[in-house]
A tleap script that builds the chain and sets N, CA, C and O, in Angstrom:
source leaprc.protein.ff14SB
mol = sequence {
  NMET GLY GLN TYR TYR ILE ALA VAL THR TYR
  ASP VAL CYS GLU HIE ASN ASN LEU TYR GLU
  TYR MET ASN GLU TYR HIE LEU ASP LEU SER
  ILE ASP MET ASP LYS GLN ILE ARG GLU PHE
  ALA LYS MET ASP VAL ALA PRO ILE VAL LYS
  VAL TYR GLU SER ASP ALA SER ASP PRO GLY
  GLU PHE ILE LEU TYR LYS GLU TYR LYS PHE
  LYS LYS TYR GLU CYS GLY CYS ASN CGLN
}
set mol.1.N position { 0.835 -1.183 0.000 }
set mol.1.CA position { 0.000 0.000 0.000 }
set mol.1.C position { 0.880 1.246 0.000 }
set mol.1.O position { 2.062 1.182 0.336 }
set mol.2.N position { 0.297 2.370 -0.376 }
set mol.2.CA position { 1.046 3.607 -0.485 }
set mol.2.C position { 1.121 4.394 0.805 }
set mol.2.O position { 0.675 3.960 1.867 }
set mol.3.N position { 1.703 5.562 0.665 }
set mol.3.CA position { 1.838 6.471 1.800 }
set mol.3.C position { 0.673 7.457 1.800 }
set mol.3.O position { 0.055 7.713 0.766 }
set mol.4.N position { 0.394 7.995 2.960 }
set mol.4.CA position { -0.686 8.947 3.161 }
set mol.4.C position { -0.080 10.160 3.854 }
set mol.4.O position { 0.656 10.006 4.828 }
set mol.5.N position { -0.377 11.367 3.367 }
set mol.5.CA position { 0.237 12.579 3.902 }
set mol.5.C position { -0.821 13.594 4.331 }
set mol.5.O position { -1.843 13.767 3.667 }
set mol.6.N position { -0.556 14.253 5.443 }
set mol.6.CA position { -1.377 15.383 5.864 }
set mol.6.C position { -0.446 16.560 6.142 }
set mol.6.O position { 0.705 16.384 6.542 }
set mol.7.N position { -0.967 17.750 5.924 }
set mol.7.CA position { -0.237 18.982 6.242 }
set mol.7.C position { -0.976 19.672 7.372 }
set mol.7.O position { -2.201 19.790 7.347 }
set mol.8.N position { -0.221 20.129 8.369 }
set mol.8.CA position { -0.803 20.824 9.508 }
set mol.8.C position { -0.191 22.215 9.573 }
set mol.8.O position { 1.031 22.364 9.600 }
set mol.9.N position { -1.052 23.238 9.597 }
set mol.9.CA position { -0.567 24.617 9.685 }
set mol.9.C position { -0.530 25.051 11.142 }
set mol.9.O position { -1.356 24.635 11.956 }
set mol.10.N position { 0.457 25.905 11.456 }
set mol.10.CA position { 0.641 26.398 12.820 }
set mol.10.C position { 0.811 27.907 12.811 }
set mol.10.O position { 1.469 28.471 11.938 }
set mol.11.N position { 0.207 28.544 13.796 }
set mol.11.CA position { 0.406 29.968 14.043 }
set mol.11.C position { 1.481 30.071 15.115 }
set mol.11.O position { 1.409 29.392 16.139 }
set mol.12.N position { 2.481 30.924 14.879 }
set mol.12.CA position { 3.616 31.017 15.792 }
set mol.12.C position { 3.915 32.472 16.108 }
set mol.12.O position { 3.980 33.313 15.211 }
set mol.13.N position { 4.097 32.762 17.389 }
set mol.13.CA position { 4.564 34.071 17.840 }
set mol.13.C position { 5.515 33.822 19.005 }
set mol.13.O position { 5.076 33.540 20.120 }
set mol.14.N position { 6.800 33.924 18.752 }
set mol.14.CA position { 7.792 33.667 19.786 }
set mol.14.C position { 7.686 34.672 20.926 }
set mol.14.O position { 7.985 34.336 22.072 }
set mol.15.N position { 7.270 35.891 20.631 }
set mol.15.CA position { 7.206 36.947 21.650 }
set mol.15.C position { 6.098 36.704 22.665 }
set mol.15.O position { 6.200 37.142 23.811 }
set mol.16.N position { 5.041 36.010 22.254 }
set mol.16.CA position { 3.925 35.707 23.149 }
set mol.16.C position { 3.859 34.220 23.495 }
set mol.16.O position { 2.849 33.736 24.006 }
set mol.17.N position { 4.946 33.503 23.213 }
set mol.17.CA position { 5.015 32.058 23.479 }
set mol.17.C position { 3.835 31.294 22.876 }
set mol.17.O position { 3.239 30.430 23.520 }
set mol.18.N position { 3.514 31.631 21.631 }
set mol.18.CA position { 2.393 31.005 20.943 }
set mol.18.C position { 2.908 30.022 19.896 }
set mol.18.O position { 3.747 30.367 19.064 }
set mol.19.N position { 2.403 28.814 19.946 }
set mol.19.CA position { 2.661 27.796 18.924 }
set mol.19.C position { 1.369 26.993 18.842 }
set mol.19.O position { 1.169 26.033 19.586 }
set mol.20.N position { 0.496 27.404 17.923 }
set mol.20.CA position { -0.877 26.905 17.933 }
set mol.20.C position { -1.247 26.191 16.635 }
set mol.20.O position { -1.020 26.695 15.535 }
set mol.21.N position { -1.820 25.012 16.799 }
set mol.21.CA position { -2.368 24.245 15.681 }
set mol.21.C position { -3.494 25.060 15.038 }
set mol.21.O position { -4.336 25.625 15.736 }
set mol.22.N position { -3.502 25.116 13.711 }
set mol.22.CA position { -4.565 25.847 13.023 }
set mol.22.C position { -5.475 24.895 12.247 }
set mol.22.O position { -6.626 24.678 12.627 }
set mol.23.N position { -4.956 24.334 11.167 }
set mol.23.CA position { -5.778 23.477 10.314 }
set mol.23.C position { -4.989 22.275 9.828 }
set mol.23.O position { -3.759 22.247 9.856 }
set mol.24.N position { -5.742 21.293 9.385 }
set mol.24.CA position { -5.161 20.058 8.849 }
set mol.24.C position { -5.696 19.846 7.437 }
set mol.24.O position { -6.891 20.007 7.186 }
set mol.25.N position { -4.802 19.483 6.518 }
set mol.25.CA position { -5.176 19.277 5.122 }
set mol.25.C position { -4.629 17.943 4.630 }
set mol.25.O position { -3.504 17.567 4.960 }
set mol.26.N position { -5.415 17.244 3.853 }
set mol.26.CA position { -4.968 16.000 3.231 }
set mol.26.C position { -4.287 16.363 1.905 }
set mol.26.O position { -4.821 17.149 1.122 }
set mol.27.N position { -3.124 15.795 1.664 }
set mol.27.CA position { -2.383 16.098 0.447 }
set mol.27.C position { -2.810 15.179 -0.686 }
set mol.27.O position { -3.037 13.985 -0.490 }
set mol.28.N position { -2.914 15.756 -1.869 }
set mol.28.CA position { -3.218 15.012 -3.086 }
set mol.28.C position { -1.880 14.695 -3.744 }
set mol.28.O position { -1.196 15.599 -4.226 }
set mol.29.N position { -1.506 13.428 -3.768 }
set mol.29.CA position { -0.194 13.052 -4.286 }
set mol.29.C position { -0.065 13.215 -5.799 }
set mol.29.O position { 1.035 13.088 -6.337 }
set mol.30.N position { -1.165 13.494 -6.492 }
set mol.30.CA position { -1.089 13.732 -7.937 }
set mol.30.C position { -0.723 15.194 -8.237 }
set mol.30.O position { -0.502 15.556 -9.393 }
set mol.31.N position { -0.660 16.029 -7.192 }
set mol.31.CA position { -0.305 17.451 -7.318 }
set mol.31.C position { 1.010 17.679 -6.584 }
set mol.31.O position { 1.266 17.054 -5.555 }
set mol.32.N position { 1.838 18.566 -7.106 }
set mol.32.CA position { 3.134 18.879 -6.494 }
set mol.32.C position { 2.957 19.247 -5.015 }
set mol.32.O position { 2.194 20.153 -4.681 }
set mol.33.N position { 3.665 18.538 -4.138 }
set mol.33.CA position { 3.519 18.736 -2.696 }
set mol.33.C position { 3.911 20.151 -2.278 }
set mol.33.O position { 3.190 20.787 -1.509 }
set mol.34.N position { 5.036 20.649 -2.770 }
set mol.34.CA position { 5.492 21.989 -2.387 }
set mol.34.C position { 4.466 23.055 -2.764 }
set mol.34.O position { 4.245 24.002 -2.010 }
set mol.35.N position { 3.846 22.902 -3.924 }
set mol.35.CA position { 2.823 23.859 -4.362 }
set mol.35.C position { 1.619 23.838 -3.418 }
set mol.35.O position { 1.098 24.891 -3.051 }
set mol.36.N position { 1.180 22.644 -3.027 }
set mol.36.CA position { 0.056 22.535 -2.103 }
set mol.36.C position { 0.388 23.166 -0.752 }
set mol.36.O position { -0.441 23.863 -0.166 }
set mol.37.N position { 1.597 22.919 -0.264 }
set mol.37.CA position { 2.019 23.451 1.034 }
set mol.37.C position { 2.041 24.971 1.002 }
set mol.37.O position { 1.570 25.619 1.936 }
set mol.38.N position { 2.584 25.541 -0.063 }
set mol.38.CA position { 2.603 27.005 -0.196 }
set mol.38.C position { 1.188 27.574 -0.178 }
set mol.38.O position { 0.948 28.621 0.422 }
set mol.39.N position { 0.257 26.893 -0.829 }
set mol.39.CA position { -1.132 27.361 -0.872 }
set mol.39.C position { -1.787 27.273 0.506 }
set mol.39.O position { -2.520 28.180 0.901 }
set mol.40.N position { -1.531 26.197 1.234 }
set mol.40.CA position { -2.084 26.064 2.591 }
set mol.40.C position { -1.536 27.155 3.509 }
set mol.40.O position { -2.278 27.741 4.297 }
set mol.41.N position { -0.235 27.425 3.403 }
set mol.41.CA position { 0.387 28.467 4.229 }
set mol.41.C position { -0.223 29.828 3.900 }
set mol.41.O position { -0.479 30.630 4.798 }
set mol.42.N position { -0.452 30.087 2.626 }
set mol.42.CA position { -1.043 31.352 2.206 }
set mol.42.C position { -2.481 31.494 2.715 }
set mol.42.O position { -2.858 32.556 3.210 }
set mol.43.N position { -3.279 30.440 2.597 }
set mol.43.CA position { -4.673 30.490 3.040 }
set mol.43.C position { -4.775 30.766 4.539 }
set mol.43.O position { -5.634 31.532 4.977 }
set mol.44.N position { -3.896 30.140 5.323 }
set mol.44.CA position { -3.952 30.261 6.783 }
set mol.44.C position { -3.025 31.339 7.340 }
set mol.44.O position { -3.035 31.608 8.542 }
set mol.45.N position { -2.215 31.963 6.462 }
set mol.45.CA position { -1.171 32.909 6.886 }
set mol.45.C position { -0.345 32.227 7.988 }
set mol.45.O position { -0.174 32.755 9.087 }
set mol.46.N position { 0.150 31.049 7.653 }
set mol.46.CA position { 0.858 30.191 8.609 }
set mol.46.C position { 2.362 30.219 8.358 }
set mol.46.O position { 2.812 29.895 7.259 }
set mol.47.N position { 3.139 30.600 9.362 }
set mol.47.CA position { 4.589 30.612 9.199 }
set mol.47.C position { 5.218 29.219 9.216 }
set mol.47.O position { 6.342 29.043 8.747 }
set mol.48.N position { 4.505 28.236 9.749 }
set mol.48.CA position { 5.027 26.867 9.786 }
set mol.48.C position { 3.946 25.900 9.313 }
set mol.48.O position { 2.791 25.960 9.736 }
set mol.49.N position { 4.366 25.009 8.422 }
set mol.49.CA position { 3.500 23.917 7.978 }
set mol.49.C position { 4.316 22.639 8.119 }
set mol.49.O position { 5.423 22.529 7.590 }
set mol.50.N position { 3.754 21.683 8.836 }
set mol.50.CA position { 4.417 20.394 9.007 }
set mol.50.C position { 3.654 19.343 8.222 }
set mol.50.O position { 2.424 19.286 8.254 }
set mol.51.N position { 4.417 18.508 7.511 }
set mol.51.CA position { 3.824 17.414 6.751 }
set mol.51.C position { 4.114 16.121 7.499 }
set mol.51.O position { 5.255 15.827 7.855 }
set mol.52.N position { 3.055 15.360 7.725 }
set mol.52.CA position { 3.164 14.086 8.415 }
set mol.52.C position { 2.831 12.968 7.442 }
set mol.52.O position { 1.981 13.118 6.564 }
set mol.53.N position { 3.517 11.843 7.614 }
set mol.53.CA position { 3.375 10.701 6.726 }
set mol.53.C position { 2.868 9.502 7.516 }
set mol.53.O position { 3.225 9.304 8.678 }
set mol.54.N position { 2.025 8.707 6.859 }
set mol.54.CA position { 1.528 7.488 7.470 }
set mol.54.C position { 1.446 6.411 6.408 }
set mol.54.O position { 1.166 6.685 5.241 }
set mol.55.N position { 1.689 5.207 6.823 }
set mol.55.CA position { 1.494 4.063 5.942 }
set mol.55.C position { -0.013 3.893 5.793 }
set mol.55.O position { -0.739 3.890 6.787 }
set mol.56.N position { -0.478 3.753 4.583 }
set mol.56.CA position { -1.921 3.656 4.340 }
set mol.56.C position { -2.557 2.464 5.053 }
set mol.56.O position { -3.763 2.457 5.296 }
set mol.57.N position { -1.752 1.458 5.389 }
set mol.57.CA position { -2.307 0.303 6.090 }
set mol.57.C position { -2.543 0.593 7.569 }
set mol.57.O position { -3.289 -0.127 8.232 }
set mol.58.N position { -1.901 1.660 8.096 }
set mol.58.CA position { -2.101 2.071 9.492 }
set mol.58.C position { -2.215 3.589 9.533 }
set mol.58.O position { -1.289 4.259 9.990 }
set mol.59.N position { -3.342 4.153 9.060 }
set mol.59.CA position { -3.468 5.604 8.946 }
set mol.59.C position { -3.546 6.357 10.267 }
set mol.59.O position { -3.605 7.587 10.263 }
set mol.60.N position { -3.550 5.660 11.391 }
set mol.60.CA position { -3.625 6.342 12.676 }
set mol.60.C position { -2.274 6.751 13.235 }
set mol.60.O position { -2.216 7.515 14.198 }
set mol.61.N position { -1.199 6.266 12.663 }
set mol.61.CA position { 0.139 6.545 13.176 }
set mol.61.C position { 0.913 7.418 12.183 }
set mol.61.O position { 1.308 6.954 11.113 }
set mol.62.N position { 1.123 8.687 12.550 }
set mol.62.CA position { 1.815 9.627 11.675 }
set mol.62.C position { 3.194 9.964 12.228 }
set mol.62.O position { 3.384 10.067 13.440 }
set mol.63.N position { 4.143 10.133 11.329 }
set mol.63.CA position { 5.471 10.603 11.710 }
set mol.63.C position { 5.786 11.855 10.885 }
set mol.63.O position { 5.314 12.007 9.759 }
set mol.64.N position { 6.589 12.742 11.466 }
set mol.64.CA position { 6.954 13.975 10.766 }
set mol.64.C position { 7.770 13.635 9.526 }
set mol.64.O position { 8.785 12.943 9.606 }
set mol.65.N position { 7.315 14.127 8.388 }
set mol.65.CA position { 7.986 13.899 7.116 }
set mol.65.C position { 8.862 15.102 6.745 }
set mol.65.O position { 10.015 14.943 6.345 }
set mol.66.N position { 8.294 16.312 6.886 }
set mol.66.CA position { 9.018 17.523 6.495 }
set mol.66.C position { 8.373 18.732 7.151 }
set mol.66.O position { 7.165 18.756 7.387 }
set mol.67.N position { 9.197 19.738 7.443 }
set mol.67.CA position { 8.696 20.986 8.012 }
set mol.67.C position { 9.054 22.138 7.078 }
set mol.67.O position { 10.192 22.258 6.624 }
set mol.68.N position { 8.073 22.970 6.803 }
set mol.68.CA position { 8.260 24.145 5.948 }
set mol.68.C position { 8.131 25.397 6.800 }
set mol.68.O position { 7.271 25.478 7.677 }
set mol.69.N position { 8.994 26.373 6.535 }
set mol.69.CA position { 8.913 27.659 7.229 }
set mol.69.C position { 8.733 28.764 6.196 }
set mol.69.O position { 9.404 28.786 5.164 }
set mol.70.N position { 7.816 29.678 6.492 }
set mol.70.CA position { 7.505 30.777 5.590 }
set mol.70.C position { 7.725 32.094 6.324 }
set mol.70.O position { 6.883 32.533 7.107 }
set mol.71.N position { 8.859 32.707 6.059 }
set mol.71.CA position { 9.246 33.939 6.745 }
set mol.71.C position { 8.228 35.061 6.523 }
set mol.71.O position { 7.986 35.866 7.422 }
set mol.72.N position { 7.633 35.113 5.332 }
set mol.72.CA position { 6.701 36.213 5.041 }
set mol.72.C position { 5.425 36.147 5.879 }
set mol.72.O position { 4.686 37.129 5.950 }
set mol.73.N position { 5.154 35.000 6.518 }
set mol.73.CA position { 3.964 34.880 7.356 }
set mol.73.C position { 4.299 34.898 8.856 }
set mol.73.O position { 3.426 34.665 9.691 }
set mol.74.N position { 5.565 35.175 9.190 }
set mol.74.CA position { 5.950 35.214 10.586 }
set mol.74.C position { 5.303 36.409 11.295 }
set mol.74.O position { 4.978 37.422 10.675 }
set mol.75.N position { 5.131 36.262 12.584 }
set mol.75.CA position { 4.543 37.300 13.408 }
set mol.75.C position { 5.393 38.571 13.320 }
set mol.75.O position { 6.622 38.500 13.318 }
set mol.76.N position { 4.749 39.708 13.250 }
set mol.76.CA position { 5.463 40.975 13.180 }
set mol.76.C position { 5.222 41.843 14.403 }
set mol.76.O position { 5.355 43.065 14.337 }
set mol.77.N position { 4.864 41.210 15.530 }
set mol.77.CA position { 4.487 41.993 16.695 }
set mol.77.C position { 5.679 42.692 17.363 }
set mol.77.O position { 5.482 43.589 18.182 }
set mol.78.N position { 6.887 42.300 17.030 }
set mol.78.CA position { 8.056 42.962 17.628 }
set mol.78.C position { 8.508 44.181 16.821 }
set mol.78.O position { 9.472 44.851 17.190 }
set mol.79.N position { 7.825 44.458 15.747 }
set mol.79.CA position { 8.245 45.578 14.888 }
set mol.79.C position { 7.399 46.808 15.146 }
set mol.79.O position { 7.607 47.844 14.516 }
savepdb mol mol.pdb
quit
């Protein structure tokens, strides 16, 4: 069986000690993963998106596959 991927967006503000789960998205493996991740980050204005991978035979167990950081969506409260 194949792999199953989800992307989770996070809101982060180091100045206020915030690291908050926002949304979860299922990835379509027929579409470029990086493109999908960029779109999810843009929709949620999320500075961090983590992609988790699971074996399709056991979809309840996810491991971190990759983490994306988007500087343009980082908190600007210190400025």
